[in-house]
Backbone bond lengths (Angstrom), bond angles and torsions (degrees), N, CA, C in turn:
res aa  C-N    CA-C-N  psi(-1)  N-CA   C-N-CA  omega(-1)  CA-C   N-CA-C  phi
1 X - - - 1.459 - - 1.527 108.82 -
2 X 1.302 117.74 145.87 1.450 121.73 -179.47 1.501 110.30 -77.71
3 X 1.314 114.56 160.49 1.458 121.88 177.51 1.535 109.70 -104.61
4 X 1.302 115.40 143.85 1.462 120.49 179.48 1.522 109.08 -107.56
5 X 1.308 115.85 121.18 1.452 120.72 178.84 1.531 108.48 -97.58
6 X 1.324 117.06 116.53 1.423 120.24 -178.86 1.526 110.48 -101.07
7 X 1.326 116.25 119.50 1.456 121.25 173.54 1.508 107.14 -115.53
8 X 1.307 120.02 110.30 1.451 121.98 -176.64 1.548 111.16 -53.41
9 X 1.307 114.38 138.24 1.453 120.44 -178.95 1.498 110.29 -111.89
10 X 1.315 115.80 120.16 1.443 119.69 -178.78 1.523 107.93 -139.93
11 X 1.303 117.73 110.95 1.465 120.86 179.44 1.530 109.61 -82.39
12 X 1.288 116.48 127.12 1.456 120.78 -176.61 1.509 110.39 -121.02
13 X 1.346 115.01 174.48 1.467 118.25 179.77 1.503 112.69 -69.32
14 X 1.319 118.07 -12.83 1.455 118.61 -179.44 1.528 112.52 -106.92
15 X 1.317 117.47 3.36 1.451 118.56 178.17 1.502 112.07 -179.33
16 X 1.343 116.11 167.32 1.473 120.70 -179.85 1.505 107.58 -124.21
17 X 1.319 116.88 148.74 1.453 119.86 -178.90 1.510 111.69 -128.58
18 X 1.294 119.43 53.65 1.448 120.78 -177.27 1.503 110.58 -135.09
19 X 1.349 117.50 96.07 1.444 121.97 173.30 1.539 112.59 58.77
20 X 1.309 117.44 32.88 1.458 122.73 178.18 1.510 108.41 -120.25
21 X 1.344 119.65 129.94 1.476 121.21 -178.61 1.496 112.11 -56.45
22 X 1.360 116.64 147.48 1.466 121.72 -177.51 1.529 111.10 -56.05
23 X 1.327 118.85 -40.53 1.462 119.95 -178.24 1.518 110.67 -63.83
24 X 1.347 115.33 -34.82 1.467 118.31 177.57 1.508 110.15 -67.50
25 X 1.334 116.95 -41.05 1.450 120.71 179.30 1.515 110.55 -58.79
26 X 1.313 117.05 -43.90 1.441 121.21 -178.04 1.501 112.43 -73.12
27 X 1.342 115.04 -33.30 1.447 119.29 -173.54 1.498 116.69 -83.17
28 X 1.342 117.46 -44.38 1.453 117.06 -170.19 1.512 112.84 -72.54
29 X 1.329 117.13 -20.82 1.456 118.44 -174.08 1.509 114.10 -71.01
30 X 1.364 117.13 -31.50 1.456 115.77 -178.12 1.513 114.70 -145.42
31 X 1.328 117.85 -14.41 1.466 118.11 179.93 1.499 111.40 -91.57
32 X 1.348 114.44 -34.18 1.446 117.83 -174.40 1.509 111.43 -77.24
33 X 1.302 117.81 -42.17 1.459 121.28 -179.99 1.526 107.83 -160.33
34 X 1.317 115.10 100.04 1.429 117.02 -178.21 1.539 109.62 -98.14
35 X 1.360 119.31 154.78 1.443 124.69 0.28 1.530 112.23 -85.52
36 X 1.337 118.02 158.72 1.458 119.23 179.57 1.511 110.91 -89.26
37 X 1.311 118.26 -16.79 1.432 119.52 176.37 1.504 109.78 -72.89
38 X 1.324 118.34 153.38 1.470 121.08 178.61 1.495 111.01 -53.71
39 X 1.313 118.09 132.56 1.449 120.51 -170.56 1.513 115.08 -90.43
40 X 1.338 117.28 -11.03 1.452 119.46 -177.51 1.505 110.60 -117.27
41 X 1.310 116.79 127.26 1.451 119.81 177.30 1.526 110.59 -84.79
42 X 1.340 115.02 142.73 1.459 120.25 176.51 1.533 108.37 -70.20
43 X 1.292 115.09 145.17 1.468 120.10 178.05 1.534 109.45 -55.60
44 X 1.290 114.99 132.26 1.455 119.48 -175.88 1.532 110.36 -85.05
45 X 1.324 114.74 68.19 1.441 121.58 178.78 1.526 109.05 -86.43
46 X 1.307 118.97 118.12 1.471 119.58 -177.14 1.516 112.22 -61.35
47 X 1.342 114.84 126.55 1.468 118.31 173.16 1.514 110.15 -83.08
48 X 1.317 115.11 -24.80 1.477 121.69 172.12 1.521 105.40 -137.40
49 X 1.311 116.17 155.17 1.456 118.82 -179.80 1.537 112.94 -50.94
50 X 1.325 116.42 122.88 1.473 119.71 176.73 1.487 115.89 85.81
51 X 1.369 118.32 -4.97 1.470 121.38 -177.10 1.506 109.40 -113.45
52 X 1.331 116.76 144.10 1.473 123.01 179.06 1.520 108.39 -88.42
53 X 1.347 114.18 164.54 1.464 118.49 174.07 1.530 107.08 -62.88
54 X 1.349 115.24 154.61 1.464 119.33 -167.73 1.528 113.85 -76.19
55 X 1.368 118.77 -21.04 1.456 120.17 -177.53 1.529 110.68 -103.35
56 X 1.308 116.45 124.77 1.450 120.35 -178.66 1.525 113.57 -78.73
57 X 1.354 117.59 -20.89 1.435 121.88 -177.52 1.527 110.94 -135.76
58 X 1.345 116.20 155.51 1.459 118.65 -178.74 1.527 112.76 -84.50
59 X 1.311 118.58 -16.28 1.454 123.34 176.02 1.520 114.62 77.60
60 X 1.315 118.53 6.48 1.476 120.25 -173.80 1.524 111.81 -60.67
61 X 1.318 117.82 -44.98 1.474 121.00 -179.18 1.522 110.45 -62.28
62 X 1.331 117.16 -47.67 1.467 121.32 179.32 1.514 111.16 -60.07
63 X 1.330 116.46 -44.07 1.465 119.46 -178.74 1.521 111.28 -62.98
64 X 1.319 115.95 -42.87 1.470 120.08 -177.20 1.536 111.97 -65.50
65 X 1.300 116.31 -45.04 1.480 119.01 -177.70 1.525 110.44 -71.86
66 X 1.334 117.68 -31.81 1.468 120.23 176.78 1.524 109.96 -65.35
67 X 1.310 117.02 -41.87 1.456 120.19 178.48 1.521 111.38 -67.70
68 X 1.338 116.60 -36.66 1.442 121.67 178.90 1.523 111.56 -64.97
69 X 1.338 117.36 -42.44 1.460 121.76 -177.68 1.544 110.71 -71.54
70 X 1.319 116.42 -47.12 1.477 121.60 -172.00 1.517 113.74 -90.71
71 X 1.346 116.67 -21.92 1.453 122.16 177.59 1.542 111.15 51.29
72 X 1.338 116.75 -126.73 1.501 119.97 -175.95 1.521 112.25 -97.04
73 X 1.320 118.16 14.63 1.458 120.98 179.88 1.535 109.51 -60.34
74 X 1.330 115.90 131.65 1.456 120.11 177.48 1.529 110.22 -110.12
75 X 1.311 115.04 170.10 1.475 120.37 -177.62 1.518 110.15 -55.90
76 X 1.304 118.03 -38.88 1.480 121.84 -177.44 1.523 111.62 -70.71
77 X 1.356 118.23 -12.73 1.455 120.64 -179.40 1.532 114.80 -89.65
78 X 1.325 116.92 -6.95 1.491 118.81 -177.10 1.533 110.44 -63.62
79 X 1.314 116.41 147.41 1.458 120.64 -176.41 1.528 112.77 -70.10
80 X 1.304 116.55 -28.57 1.485 121.43 175.71 1.521 108.25 -130.23
81 X 1.326 116.03 168.67 1.439 119.92 176.58 1.526 110.43 -66.24
82 X 1.296 116.95 135.69 1.448 121.03 176.63 1.513 110.54 -125.53
83 X 1.324 115.94 154.32 1.472 122.57 179.05 1.512 107.19 -133.37
84 X 1.334 117.18 116.09 1.462 120.94 -174.51 1.524 108.80 -126.73
85 X 1.334 118.07 108.09 1.456 120.33 178.66 1.524 113.43 -80.07
86 X 1.315 116.26 142.67 1.463 122.91 173.05 1.517 107.47 -140.14
87 X 1.335 116.17 178.63 1.467 120.17 175.08 1.522 108.45 -134.71
88 X 1.351 115.82 129.86 1.456 121.97 -179.71 1.530 109.07 -95.83
89 X 1.322 114.97 116.04 1.486 119.77 -175.08 1.526 112.20 -73.35
90 X 1.338 117.93 -22.07 1.439 120.85 -178.20 1.527 112.32 -76.60
91 X 1.309 116.75 -43.53 1.461 120.75 -179.28 1.523 110.99 -97.94
92 X 1.348 117.12 -3.22 1.467 122.39 177.97 1.532 112.29 55.48
93 X 1.340 114.47 46.36 1.477 119.43 179.68 1.528 109.31 -140.88
94 X 1.346 116.81 149.75 1.462 118.87 170.21 1.522 109.47 -66.04
95 X 1.294 116.10 146.49 1.470 122.66 172.48 1.512 106.48 -125.27
96 X 1.323 116.60 120.06 1.457 121.16 -177.99 1.522 108.36 -109.43
97 X 1.344 115.77 115.96 1.460 120.87 177.67 1.533 107.76 -86.25
98 X 1.312 115.82 112.87 1.475 121.15 -174.72 1.523 108.41 -140.68
99 X 1.334 115.36 136.26 1.469 119.80 176.48 1.517 111.47 -59.77
100 X 1.335 116.14 -30.01 1.481 119.35 -178.95 1.515 111.36 -63.32
101 X 1.315 119.20 -23.80 1.462 121.98 -174.06 1.525 113.75 -91.17
102 X 1.310 118.12 -9.42 1.470 120.50 -167.11 1.518 113.24 -64.30
103 X 1.332 118.26 -31.45 1.455 120.10 -179.41 1.520 111.20 -62.95
104 X 1.325 116.09 -44.11 1.486 120.82 -178.09 1.493 112.62 -89.59
105 X 1.340 118.29 -23.15 1.472 121.74 -177.30 1.504 109.01 -132.39
106 X 1.350 118.12 73.48 1.459 121.10 -175.10 1.535 114.11 -64.44
107 X 1.350 116.67 -19.31 1.460 119.01 179.26 1.524 112.28 -67.99
108 X 1.342 117.70 -12.45 1.465 121.20 177.39 1.519 112.21 -79.69
109 X 1.325 116.77 -8.36 1.477 120.39 -179.30 1.517 110.59 -79.94
110 X 1.330 114.99 62.91 1.445 122.00 -177.90 1.536 110.35 -87.00
111 X 1.296 114.95 172.21 1.480 119.36 174.03 1.521 108.63 -66.64
112 X 1.333 115.30 139.96 1.454 119.67 178.18 1.528 112.58 -61.19
113 X 1.313 115.68 -30.71 1.465 118.52 178.49 1.528 110.09 -64.46
114 X 1.314 118.20 -43.18 1.463 121.26 177.90 1.505 111.55 -63.43
115 X 1.342 116.70 -43.49 1.475 120.77 -179.56 1.517 110.47 -62.90
116 X 1.311 117.65 -44.87 1.480 121.39 -177.57 1.508 111.53 -69.05
117 X 1.321 117.82 -38.24 1.464 120.31 177.11 1.522 108.89 -64.19
118 X 1.338 116.69 -43.26 1.451 120.39 -178.69 1.527 112.59 -63.21
119 X 1.314 116.58 -45.88 1.472 118.90 -175.83 1.500 113.18 -78.14
120 X 1.362 117.63 -8.17 1.449 120.43 177.26 1.513 112.84 -97.55
121 X 1.341 116.19 -0.62 1.489 120.48 -174.71 1.531 110.16 -78.43
122 X 1.313 116.04 76.55 1.443 122.65 -178.15 1.516 110.15 -67.65
123 X 1.341 118.59 126.71 1.471 121.24 177.92 1.541 110.99 -53.83
124 X 1.283 115.58 142.21 1.467 125.23 179.66 1.528 112.91 75.70
125 X 1.341 116.15 -9.81 1.474 118.63 -179.40 1.526 111.65 -115.87
126 X 1.347 117.23 -48.08 1.441 121.83 179.64 1.539 110.50 -126.58
127 X 1.317 117.76 148.43 1.467 119.37 -177.37 1.526 111.90 -72.29
128 X 1.331 118.07 154.76 1.462 120.06 173.76 1.521 110.46 -58.63
129 X 1.309 116.15 157.96 1.467 120.15 -174.61 1.507 109.59 -123.60
130 X 1.339 115.96 126.54 1.461 121.96 180.00 1.502 110.44 -112.81
131 X 1.312 116.93 134.97 1.448 122.75 172.60 1.519 109.13 -154.11
132 X 1.330 115.38 167.76 1.466 120.98 -179.84 1.503 109.34 -125.86
133 X 1.323 116.64 140.33 1.458 121.37 177.36 1.532 109.41 -143.21
134 X 1.294 114.84 126.74 1.488 120.61 177.27 1.508 111.44 53.38
135 X 1.326 118.08 39.51 1.440 122.54 176.90 1.520 115.63 82.35
136 X 1.328 117.14 1.87 1.460 121.91 179.67 1.523 110.68 -109.96
137 X 1.313 115.27 132.31 1.483 119.84 179.50 1.529 110.48 -94.77
138 X 1.304 114.63 137.31 1.474 121.19 176.56 1.524 109.93 -119.40
139 X 1.315 115.79 138.31 1.464 122.74 176.62 1.549 107.20 -129.34
140 X 1.300 117.39 89.10 1.455 121.31 -161.76 1.528 113.22 -107.41
141 X 1.327 114.03 149.78 1.468 123.19 168.31 1.507 108.26 -131.04
142 X 1.296 114.73 176.27 1.477 124.55 -174.30 1.534 113.05 -43.80
143 X 1.329 114.74 129.34 1.466 119.37 177.46 1.502 113.13 -61.86
144 X 1.357 117.08 -18.91 1.468 120.12 178.21 1.478 112.53 -65.13
145 X 1.358 118.88 -20.55 1.445 121.31 175.89 1.530 110.40 -64.10
146 X 1.340 114.89 -38.41 1.446 120.18 179.38 1.525 112.09 -88.40
147 X 1.335 116.19 -34.42 1.457 120.58 -177.07 1.517 109.61 -149.98
148 X 1.340 117.08 93.15 1.457 120.93 179.38 1.514 111.80 -55.42
149 X 1.302 115.56 -39.82 1.473 122.70 173.54 1.531 105.13 -116.30
150 X 1.342 117.91 107.58 1.474 121.13 -174.80 1.500 115.66 -72.72
151 X 1.339 116.77 0.41 1.473 119.66 -177.15 1.526 111.53 -57.21
152 X 1.323 117.80 -45.20 1.455 120.27 -176.42 1.528 110.33 -63.33
153 X 1.333 117.52 -36.33 1.471 120.50 177.67 1.530 109.67 -64.50
154 X 1.342 116.78 -41.83 1.447 120.08 -179.94 1.553 111.19 -64.89
155 X 1.321 115.33 -42.36 1.463 119.36 -179.38 1.517 109.41 -66.76
156 X 1.339 118.11 -41.96 1.440 121.80 179.97 1.510 111.29 -58.79
157 X 1.337 116.59 -42.35 1.456 120.10 177.48 1.526 110.53 -66.76
158 X 1.331 115.80 -43.43 1.469 119.36 -176.30 1.502 114.23 -62.27
159 X 1.342 117.10 -43.54 1.470 119.16 -175.26 1.496 112.33 -76.61
160 X 1.307 118.85 -12.17 1.454 121.37 174.89 1.526 111.66 -73.16
161 X 1.311 116.07 -23.80 1.461 119.30 -172.41 1.535 112.85 -124.22
162 X 1.337 117.14 -3.08 1.444 120.89 -179.31 1.515 109.95 -137.62
163 X 1.314 115.54 160.27 1.466 120.08 175.49 1.517 109.91 -65.37
164 X 1.327 115.97 136.93 1.460 121.27 -177.55 1.521 109.73 -58.55
165 X 1.345 117.67 -36.80 1.460 121.61 -176.27 1.528 111.61 -70.64
166 X 1.327 117.88 -12.02 1.444 120.61 -178.07 1.540 113.11 -91.51
167 X 1.319 116.74 -0.54 1.453 119.86 -172.13 1.506 111.30 -101.17
168 X 1.326 115.02 131.83 1.458 124.05 170.08 1.519 107.39 -120.13
169 X 1.312 117.28 138.41 1.465 120.94 -175.11 1.499 110.77 -119.21
170 X 1.336 116.58 122.69 1.466 124.77 170.82 1.510 105.97 -111.76
171 X 1.336 116.59 109.68 1.464 121.45 -176.64 1.528 109.28 -109.54
172 X 1.335 116.04 120.86 1.458 121.63 -175.82 1.532 109.88 -104.87
173 X 1.345 116.99 112.83 1.452 120.37 179.80 1.510 112.77 -83.76
174 X 1.302 116.47 168.64 1.444 122.03 -179.46 1.531 112.38 -108.86
175 X 1.321 117.11 7.50 1.440 120.64 179.03 1.519 113.89 101.94
176 X 1.305 116.24 136.43 1.465 123.88 178.52 1.520 107.26 -122.76
177 X 1.319 115.95 127.87 1.461 119.74 -178.93 1.544 111.05 -69.44
178 X 1.319 114.97 149.38 1.455 120.36 178.97 1.542 110.49 -58.65
179 X 1.318 117.44 133.60 1.455 120.72 -179.75 1.542 110.02 -71.63
180 X 1.323 114.26 124.21 1.463 120.94 175.15 1.528 106.92 -115.62
181 X 1.309 116.38 123.42 1.472 120.52 -176.98 1.535 109.67 -74.88
182 X 1.329 115.80 82.74 1.452 121.53 -177.00 1.522 113.75 -86.05
183 X 1.320 115.64 -28.81 1.456 120.25 -171.36 1.534 111.68 -121.89
184 X 1.324 115.36 157.42 1.458 120.83 166.42 1.520 106.02 -137.54
185 X 1.338 116.86 -178.62 1.458 120.72 -176.21 1.517 112.27 -60.46
186 X 1.319 116.09 -35.59 1.468 120.08 -178.13 1.530 110.55 -65.95
187 X 1.356 115.91 -45.14 1.457 120.34 179.43 1.523 111.68 -64.37
188 X 1.344 114.82 -49.71 1.464 118.80 -177.74 1.538 111.25 -64.52
189 X 1.302 116.91 -30.93 1.443 120.96 179.39 1.522 113.61 -62.84
190 X 1.332 117.26 -18.32 1.447 121.44 179.98 1.520 112.31 -98.32
191 X 1.329 117.21 1.47 1.450 119.78 -178.92 1.538 112.38 -66.97
192 X 1.316 114.88 144.89 1.461 121.57 174.73 1.540 108.22 -88.01
193 X 1.324 115.65 174.97 1.468 119.67 176.05 1.523 109.89 -60.78
194 X 1.334 116.75 -36.82 1.454 120.18 -179.68 1.516 111.16 -67.10
195 X 1.350 117.38 -37.68 1.454 120.98 175.53 1.522 111.60 -59.09
196 X 1.311 115.74 -43.51 1.453 120.85 179.96 1.532 109.79 -66.57
197 X 1.342 116.35 -36.16 1.454 120.12 179.88 1.526 111.35 -61.75
198 X 1.303 116.51 -38.29 1.484 121.11 -178.04 1.525 113.14 -87.46
199 X 1.322 117.17 -35.62 1.473 120.23 -172.76 1.532 113.25 -101.75
200 X 1.322 116.47 -23.52 1.470 119.54 -177.69 1.521 113.97 -61.08
201 X 1.336 119.12 -41.14 1.480 119.48 -179.15 1.541 113.67 -57.20
202 X 1.332 116.90 -28.51 1.496 119.29 177.73 1.521 110.62 -62.14
203 X 1.367 115.53 -42.97 1.482 119.99 179.29 1.534 109.14 -65.30
204 X 1.323 117.11 -45.82 1.454 121.36 -177.53 1.518 111.35 -61.73
205 X 1.343 116.60 -43.15 1.445 120.27 -178.23 1.533 111.88 -65.37
206 X 1.340 114.89 -45.81 1.469 117.37 -179.25 1.514 112.44 -67.25
207 X 1.333 116.38 -38.03 1.464 120.11 -179.99 1.539 110.13 -66.11
208 X 1.336 116.47 -41.24 1.454 119.80 179.93 1.507 112.06 -64.41
209 X 1.340 116.82 -42.00 1.453 120.79 178.58 1.524 111.67 -66.36
210 X 1.313 117.26 -43.50 1.482 120.63 179.36 1.515 111.01 -63.05
211 X 1.344 117.01 -41.61 1.443 120.06 -179.29 1.519 112.08 -65.76
212 X 1.342 116.70 -35.35 1.443 120.26 177.16 1.528 110.04 -64.74
213 X 1.354 116.82 -47.02 1.470 120.23 178.27 1.519 110.78 -61.24
214 X 1.329 116.14 -40.93 1.455 120.82 178.75 1.525 110.68 -60.45
215 X 1.314 115.28 -46.02 1.480 119.89 -178.72 1.542 111.23 -62.52
216 X 1.326 116.49 -45.19 1.455 119.19 -176.45 1.522 111.51 -71.25
217 X 1.324 117.34 -35.92 1.461 119.38 177.26 1.525 111.22 -65.20
218 X 1.334 116.00 -28.29 1.465 120.76 177.33 1.533 110.88 -78.10
219 X 1.331 115.54 -40.96 1.463 120.84 -177.00 1.526 111.01 -71.18
220 X 1.346 116.93 -32.37 1.439 121.29 -177.01 1.540 112.36 -114.84
221 X 1.323 118.20 57.49 1.458 118.54 176.09 1.525 107.30 -68.14
222 X 1.308 115.88 138.61 1.472 118.20 -175.37 1.511 111.51 -128.64
223 X 1.345 116.38 127.91 1.481 119.59 175.36 1.511 112.80 -73.62
224 X 1.367 116.30 -16.93 1.457 120.14 179.44 1.523 108.68 -115.85
225 X 1.335 119.01 152.51 1.448 122.16 -177.35 1.521 113.50 -53.61
226 X 1.366 115.10 118.05 1.471 122.36 173.53 1.525 111.87 43.96
227 X 1.324 117.02 42.38 1.480 119.54 -175.31 1.519 112.38 -74.64
228 X 1.341 116.72 -40.59 1.432 120.16 -176.59 1.502 115.21 -115.13
229 X 1.339 117.78 -21.95 1.471 120.70 -178.64 1.527 108.88 -143.20
230 X 1.322 114.60 122.86 1.479 119.63 177.33 1.537 106.95 -131.22
231 X 1.326 114.77 121.55 1.465 121.58 175.28 1.525 106.47 -104.50
232 X 1.320 117.04 120.31 1.457 123.56 176.30 1.509 107.92 -101.99
233 X 1.332 116.35 109.43 1.443 120.64 -173.23 1.536 111.10 -146.23
234 X 1.328 116.88 139.52 1.456 121.25 171.31 1.539 107.01 -96.05
235 X 1.320 115.55 108.61 1.458 119.41 -175.27 1.525 113.28 -87.81
236 X 1.319 117.19 -0.52 1.460 121.15 -178.14 1.529 110.45 -128.10
237 X 1.323 116.14 46.27 1.457 119.36 178.92 1.525 110.17 -69.61
238 X 1.333 118.36 128.07 1.474 121.06 177.86 1.528 111.57 -58.13
239 X 1.336 116.34 143.65 1.447 120.63 -178.10 1.530 112.59 -58.93
240 X 1.363 117.65 -34.58 1.443 118.50 -176.65 1.521 113.51 -71.77
241 X 1.349 117.86 -6.64 1.444 121.46 175.34 1.525 113.17 -103.79
242 X 1.343 116.46 8.70 1.458 120.40 -172.59 1.533 113.19 -95.14
243 X 1.321 116.91 6.56 1.465 120.82 -179.33 1.526 110.45 -82.43
244 X 1.342 117.34 109.46 1.445 120.62 -173.21 1.537 114.01 -69.82
245 X 1.329 118.15 -15.40 1.464 119.42 -179.59 1.524 112.98 -104.28
246 X 1.311 117.34 5.82 1.453 120.10 178.01 1.501 109.44 -87.69
247 X 1.326 117.29 96.30 1.476 121.14 -177.83 1.514 111.67 -109.95
248 X 1.345 117.10 27.70 1.453 119.68 174.28 1.533 108.88 -65.14
249 X 1.332 115.74 155.23 1.443 119.29 -179.50 1.513 111.95 -58.76
250 X 1.328 115.49 -39.53 1.479 119.98 -179.93 1.532 110.52 -60.25
251 X 1.314 117.04 -46.62 1.462 120.41 -176.79 1.539 110.40 -68.00
252 X 1.342 116.49 -41.65 1.471 119.81 -179.48 1.539 110.38 -67.18
253 X 1.309 117.37 -36.19 1.475 120.19 176.07 1.524 110.74 -65.32
254 X 1.313 116.79 -38.95 1.464 121.14 177.82 1.529 111.27 -64.85
255 X 1.363 116.99 -39.75 1.438 119.08 178.29 1.524 112.20 -68.51
256 X 1.335 115.11 -37.13 1.484 118.91 175.39 1.516 110.35 -60.48
257 X 1.322 116.38 -42.08 1.451 120.02 -179.98 1.539 111.75 -65.37
258 X 1.341 117.30 -36.66 1.448 122.20 176.23 1.518 108.99 -58.13
259 X 1.349 116.60 -43.37 1.458 120.24 179.91 1.513 112.33 -64.26
260 X 1.326 116.55 -41.34 1.464 120.04 178.92 1.533 111.21 -65.80
261 X 1.339 115.48 -40.89 1.467 118.81 179.69 1.527 111.09 -66.84
262 X 1.343 116.44 -32.14 1.453 119.76 -178.40 1.500 111.91 -63.22
263 X 1.315 117.56 -33.26 1.471 120.85 -179.93 1.505 112.85 -59.35
264 X 1.342 116.92 -27.39 1.469 121.91 -178.38 1.542 112.05 -85.88
265 X 1.337 117.80 -11.20 1.443 120.78 -177.66 1.517 111.52 -86.73
266 X 1.351 115.67 157.41 1.458 119.90 178.52 1.534 110.98 -71.42
267 X 1.307 115.48 147.06 1.466 121.33 178.19 1.515 110.64 -62.29
268 X 1.310 116.90 132.95 1.471 122.69 176.69 1.515 110.09 -128.61
269 X 1.289 116.69 156.13 1.465 120.40 174.82 1.547 108.51 -153.84
270 X 1.311 114.51 171.00 1.453 120.88 -178.68 1.529 110.35 -79.13
271 X 1.318 115.96 131.41 1.462 121.14 172.74 1.540 108.16 -68.20
272 X 1.333 117.20 124.79 1.461 120.57 -174.76 1.503 112.93 -66.64
273 X 1.318 119.32 -15.75 1.479 122.15 179.91 1.510 112.63 -98.16
274 X 1.330 116.30 -46.49 1.469 119.30 -175.24 1.529 114.73 -100.21
275 X 1.349 116.25 -13.58 1.469 120.98 -175.48 1.521 113.72 66.93
276 X 1.326 116.66 11.50 1.450 119.17 174.66 1.529 110.05 -80.04
277 X 1.313 116.67 155.42 1.468 121.84 179.88 1.530 107.61 -89.87
278 X 1.326 115.92 122.21 1.459 120.34 -175.88 1.542 110.97 -130.60
279 X 1.329 115.48 151.24 1.455 119.70 172.40 1.519 108.90 -72.88
280 X 1.323 116.37 145.83 1.460 121.17 -175.12 1.516 113.61 -98.58
281 X 1.338 117.24 -10.04 1.465 118.92 -176.43 1.502 113.50 75.28
282 X 1.341 118.21 19.14 1.451 123.04 -177.91 1.521 113.35 -100.37
283 X 1.332 117.10 14.11 1.463 119.37 -178.00 1.518 110.93 86.16
284 X 1.319 114.02 -163.50 1.454 120.14 -177.92 1.539 111.55 -82.57
285 X 1.327 115.56 166.29 1.439 119.13 175.66 1.545 111.06 -62.94
286 X 1.319 116.18 -36.26 1.464 119.42 177.66 1.510 111.16 -60.08
287 X 1.342 116.70 -42.79 1.452 120.65 179.56 1.532 111.25 -67.23
288 X 1.327 115.75 -39.99 1.474 119.29 179.21 1.516 111.26 -65.46
289 X 1.346 116.00 -38.87 1.466 118.84 178.46 1.529 111.81 -69.76
290 X 1.313 117.07 -31.51 1.455 120.87 173.83 1.532 111.01 -61.34
291 X 1.349 116.48 -39.63 1.456 119.59 177.36 1.501 111.32 -65.44
292 X 1.332 116.52 -38.97 1.446 119.13 176.18 1.521 112.06 -65.16
293 X 1.340 115.50 -37.45 1.463 119.72 178.62 1.523 110.53 -61.51
294 X 1.330 116.32 -37.19 1.462 120.05 178.35 1.529 110.67 -64.56
295 X 1.330 116.71 -38.26 1.470 120.35 176.20 1.526 109.92 -61.70
296 X 1.308 115.91 -45.71 1.468 120.72 -179.24 1.537 110.55 -63.74
297 X 1.314 116.76 -41.66 1.462 119.72 179.53 1.517 111.09 -63.92
298 X 1.333 116.49 -43.61 1.473 119.90 -179.58 1.506 110.09 -64.06
299 X 1.332 117.54 -39.98 1.450 121.67 179.56 1.546 109.79 -64.57
300 X 1.323 116.44 -42.43 1.463 118.88 -179.93 1.539 110.46 -62.89
301 X 1.323 116.79 -43.38 1.453 120.25 179.01 1.532 110.61 -61.42
302 X 1.342 115.14 -41.29 1.460 120.25 178.61 1.533 110.85 -59.68
303 X 1.328 115.19 -46.33 1.472 118.26 -177.28 1.521 112.33 -68.33
304 X 1.346 116.00 -38.69 1.473 119.00 178.31 1.520 110.70 -64.02
305 X 1.312 117.48 -38.50 1.470 120.78 178.90 1.522 110.24 -68.93
306 X 1.338 116.69 -37.44 1.447 121.40 177.96 1.520 109.56 -61.50
307 X 1.344 116.62 -47.68 1.451 120.43 -179.09 1.525 111.18 -62.56
308 X 1.345 116.08 -41.35 1.459 120.23 179.72 1.511 111.38 -61.79
309 X 1.326 117.62 -45.91 1.460 120.80 -178.55 1.518 111.25 -66.05
310 X 1.344 116.79 -39.84 1.452 119.56 -179.02 1.526 111.11 -66.69
311 X 1.339 117.73 -34.56 1.449 120.80 176.70 1.514 111.76 -64.44
312 X 1.342 115.86 -28.90 1.445 121.35 179.24 1.510 111.82 -87.38
313 X 1.347 116.44 4.45 1.436 121.27 176.00 1.497 115.58 80.49
314 X 1.322 116.09 18.20 1.488 120.28 178.88 1.530 109.07 -120.21
315 X 1.328 117.41 122.34 1.459 118.27 175.24 1.507 110.65 -58.52
316 X 1.299 117.63 136.48 1.454 121.79 -175.29 1.502 111.95 -61.08
317 X 1.287 118.14 -28.48 1.474 122.11 -177.68 1.527 110.58 -61.03
318 X 1.359 116.36 -29.50 1.459 119.67 179.97 1.523 113.08 -67.73
319 X 1.315 116.00 -25.26 1.471 119.70 -179.87 1.506 111.79 -85.71
320 X 1.320 117.23 -10.14 1.452 121.00 -173.78 1.516 113.53 -98.17
321 X 1.354 117.14 -21.37 1.443 118.77 -175.18 1.526 110.50 -147.50
322 X 1.296 118.14 125.05 1.439 122.86 178.76 1.531 108.28 -128.54
323 X 1.343 119.60 129.73 1.459 121.05 179.41 1.505 111.43 -52.78
324 X 1.330 116.49 144.22 1.455 122.11 -177.68 1.509 110.21 -59.65
325 X 1.333 116.17 131.79 1.447 121.38 176.80 1.511 113.72 94.15
326 X 1.346 117.23 -6.23 1.462 119.92 -179.87 1.540 109.01 -109.42
327 X 1.273 115.63 141.78 1.487 120.83 179.01 1.529 109.29 -75.38
328 X 1.305 115.22 143.77 1.468 118.85 178.12 1.519 109.49 -75.96
329 X 1.337 116.19 136.00 1.444 122.05 -179.87 1.521 110.90 -62.38
330 X 1.298 115.28 147.81 1.488 119.86 178.43 1.501 109.85 -117.49
């Protein structure tokens, strides 16, 4: 049986992850035409006294380049199965765009540009995105509202349609800032509603991400190093690199260097009991990724051989097992 490699797909304001080569992802965001962040701020017209409008940017630049890159590509056109979570503000429900759902829910077969723009619409940064497909209206915001770490969504979709034992998960994080103990119960106890409005989401986001990692580490316990689940994450990202709308060349170069340096560090993951970050003893991230590459290579060879045998009119299973004492057919 073949193995399914799940790489969570999450389109963000700094990049897209849908059937676009890695070099393109790295290049178009800041080398090809900078800046990649939306260049025009929305007028800061107070919706309530003393408060600014919720979106800091109009998203026009991001929308245009997304449409240019993805053109008329639809969800059904992707080379592999993808799972992209979003949240619809009108119906107050998550909407998960998944190839697995298209047979029963054909209205989900939207343009990839619309899906990526919708799931990148981070509250307070980019405006919600509305579009219609196959008679269904979507009013979408950032998929992170529904799934800060989309890995669990991808796994949930995968195990509904494939054997659990066939799934391998490669989860790519975007960096977690170093924890600084800024607050205690006494300080937080004096917070106003406005304080909670601005600072509360940080707690919710970190808790959601940690719980997802905890869940997956429990679901995919592995007797061998990173055999079925590998989370690649920088848990000590400097605060000055945590600004999601800073797409200057200097900042993007710094983030690229963080990624390169991470490859040399030892693999770490969340302890499922204490939630502390611990080394796993599995070597460096580069070594762990090499092991995953071997899995991918073996799977590709298996599939190519399967296709070759089927074209010759012989089920591949016949070449894999022959009863003892019998010669294999030629």
